[in-house]
Residue, then its C-alpha position, 0 to 999 in steps of 0.5 A: m500500500y502506498r505511504y506518504d513521502e515528505f512531498d505528499h505531507q507538504l502538499v497536503r499541509e499546504r492545501v489544508k492551510q490554503f483551504r482553511g483561509q478560503v472557507a473563512r472568506r466564504l463564511s464571512g461573506e468576503i467571497t460569493e458562492d460563485e467565487f468559492k465554487p472553483l476553490r472548493l471543487m479543487n478540494g473535493v467539496y460539492l454543493q448538493l441539493h441540501a448540503y455540501m458534500l465531501r468526496i474523499a480520494v481512495p486511490y485505486g480503491t485500496l484502504s487500510s484498517r487504520q484509514l477505514r477506522k478514521l473514516a468511520e470516526l470522521a463520519r460520526k464526528y462531522d456527518r450523520g454516521y455513515g459514508h457512501f462508496t462511489t463508482r470511482q472507488n471514493l468515499q463521500l460524506n453527504w452532510p458535513a458543515l462547511k465550517d468543519m471541512p478544513n478540520l475534517i481534511e486536516e484529520l484525513a491527512t493523519v492517515e495519509m488521505h486527502c480530497i485532492q483532484t476528486s473533482g474539477n477539470c483535472i485527472r481524477n482518482v485513478t481506479s483499478d481492479h479491486y482484485a489487484g494482487a489476488a486475481e488469477g491470470e494477472v500480469e502484475d499488480p495494476r496498482i503499481i502503474c496506478e500509483i505512478i500515474r497518481q504521482w505524475s498527475t497530481f498538481h501537474p501544471e499542464f493538466s490542472y485545467l483541462p477542457r473537462k474532467f478526466k478519468i483513467a482506469v487500469s486493469a491487468t487481466e483479460h477479464d476487465r473488472a475496471a471498466i477501462r473501455v468506458h474511461d477517458i483513458g483505459i489501460r490494460v497491462l499485458k505481455n508481448g511475445l518476448g515476455e516483456t510487460g507493456y500497456e494496451v491503451w484505450i482512449g475516448g471512452g465515457l458515458g454521460r450524455t453521449p455514451i461511447i466505447g473507447k478506441k484502442v489507440g496504443d497496442f503495446i506501449r513499453r513500460e518506460d514510455l507509458l508516462s510519455y504516451l499518456e502525456a502525449a494524449l493529454r496534450v492532444y486533448n488539452m490543445s484540441g478539446r472543446r472549451d466552448n461547450m461543456y457538453k462536447s468537451r470530453i475527450k470522447i467527443l474529440v476522438h469521435e469528431i476527428g476519428e480514431a486514425e487521426m487521434k492515433r496520428r496526433v498522439e503518436a506525433e506528440f509522443e515522438e516529440i516528448r520522447k526526443e526530450g527524454r525527460l519522461q522515460l520511466p526508470d526501472e528503479e522507480v518502478e521497483r520502488i513503487r512495486r515494493y509498496f504493493a509487495a504481496p503479503a506473507f502468504e502461508t503455504l496452506p493445503d487447499q482446504s476445499a473438503e473442510l470448507d464443503a463440510e462447513m457449508a453442508k452444515d449451514e445453508d446461509f454460509a454456503h450461499w455466501v461462500r458461493q456468491n461472495t467469494v472468488k478463487h485466489k491465485t494462491p492455494g488456501y486463500a480466497i477473495v471475499n466480496i462484501s455486499l453494500k446492497p442489503i435488501g431495501g438498503t441504499p447501494g454503497d452506503i455503510s455506517s460508521e459502526q459497519m466501517e469499524a467492524v470491517a476494519d476489525l475483520a480486515e486486521k484479523y483476517a485480511f492483512s489489514e487491507l480492503r478494497a472499494a470496488h467500482e460496483q459500490n461494494l468492498t473486497f478483502a483480497h486475501v483471506r485464508k479459506q480456514d478463516l472464511r467462517a469467522v469472516y462470515d460470522g463477523l460480517s453477519a453480526a454487522g449486517l454485511a453478509t448479504p449473499n448477492i454479489g453479481l445478482i439482480s439485487d446487487q445494483i449500482a445507483c447514483p444518489g439521485l434526486d435525494y441528494c444531487a442538485l443535477a438529478n431529475a429523478r430518484s435513484i435510491p428508492l427505485a433501487q430499494e424497491i427493485s431489491e425488495r421485489f426480487a428479495d427471494l434468494k432462490l429467485q435471484h439465483d435462478i435469474g443468475r448474473l444480472h447487473i441493473n444500473i440506475s442513474g437519476c440524470i443524463n450525467a450517468c453517475g450510475h453507469h446505466h448505459v453499461g448495465h445489463i438492464g439500465i435505468l435512466g431517470v428523466d423529468k417529463k413535464g414535472i413527472e419522474n419518468y424512467q427510460i430502460t436500456l438493455g444489453g449494456a456491459a462494462d467488461e472486456i466485451a463492453s457495449v452501450g445498452d439499447i433504448i427499449g422504447p418509451g419510459f415508465t412512471d415511478d409507479k410502473i417502472v418496477d413492474a416493467i423490470e419484472t416483465i423484462v426479467m420474466t421474459y428472459l427466464d421464459i426464452r433463455q437457453e441452458g447456461e445463458i445469463f441475461l446478457d447472453t440471451y439478449r445478445r442472441v435474441g435482441l431487443q424485440p422479444f422484450k419490447d413486444k412483451l413489455y409494451a403489450t403488458h404495460 
């Protein structure tokens, strides 16, 4: 895990002091809210519908037990006793008072955390695979390059005021759990035929008003050249991106307008110029320095223990459901990856109380090397747990109300805060997610349905990633009435796709029935072994549309 060095400490101290003065000026009326806005955004502070919100950076989704305990303490001290994990692996506090923000940020720094570049037109928090360091088939821990990008991009003078916000994600396996193809830049770590490590670079992905799957612009960028290549891409965007229209200002619009081939040509031309300077060559010794931050824990040599685990599962059906649904095979024998659902039936997706944070921190300390991960699906992960400890972990999670066995099932929904919090939203997301999870609460039915991702956004900005849900739901305002548009067939993995709009939307009293109709249609027409996405890709939109609009 990354640890602050002397430069990080200095940067954060200076930022806290600066922000304290800015807040004092705002509270005294010396500056207006409009004048304060760009200053607060640089510190992760948003003005939501009812209150200010603070977005705390969790670089590449990795947290220590110590850090999570501090977040629990701060949520209790300055907020309403809970936090909200986002699709960028960050944590948001929704109710802190502006007067308390400087003290809150100062206390964050005591556990090597901050809010820098969690908002604004800059390079945001770099996200990654929440199974990093544990996944089978991983080329190397993707957090190594994430941390290098974080250090390179923090306060980068050339990229602090880009045409629009900029998001980067990194994955290191063939199966993409980081959604790299729907980011401004997506990176996949891979090896060439000579066994050398390099990077596949995708540019121009994004959701929002104009959902676009990124284009593979770099096939194999060598390790020492990666920062040069990223700088080249950012320079092209900074020089050519639209600044006259915020709806056309993302890099995806630039790639779309000039074309994939021209984007590649411009990036490579700029790349060659930077390479000639030689100043951005990434030295091997620097990579090794960062690699040591992410050294594997001291794994024991353990037997497989499958027989013992099977025996324990046979005695307890609830435990068996949890193991089958919420744990994943680890690359090291005798260990497992444990997923913690933050989607209890009827709950708010991504929310976690201070008491639950403390319980998770305790369990991580005892059983998971004092480390946990935030996933972009708004859940948590223990990357390294001994199989023999799974029962104890399950019991601890159960006591904290965190053992819902629904990872990847229909009740494991992604949802933005929507109209309950967000000033930009047109419709509510949270109550809809709660109602859907209650409609499909029966675990036997959820297992029968199988893997099905429902993503919900309360406005066109798509913070709930509705475009890439197997079933996506977009809330819009239709003449003062909340209306929900449905898309089908989206995916954010290595076969990424944008969902198809099925037809006219549904009012809030009919949308859950509509989702049920779609699901039951799938159950009627699926073939053996198919999940929802398989069936949709085989039969297309029409069978679902026919049934849906005949019924509703």
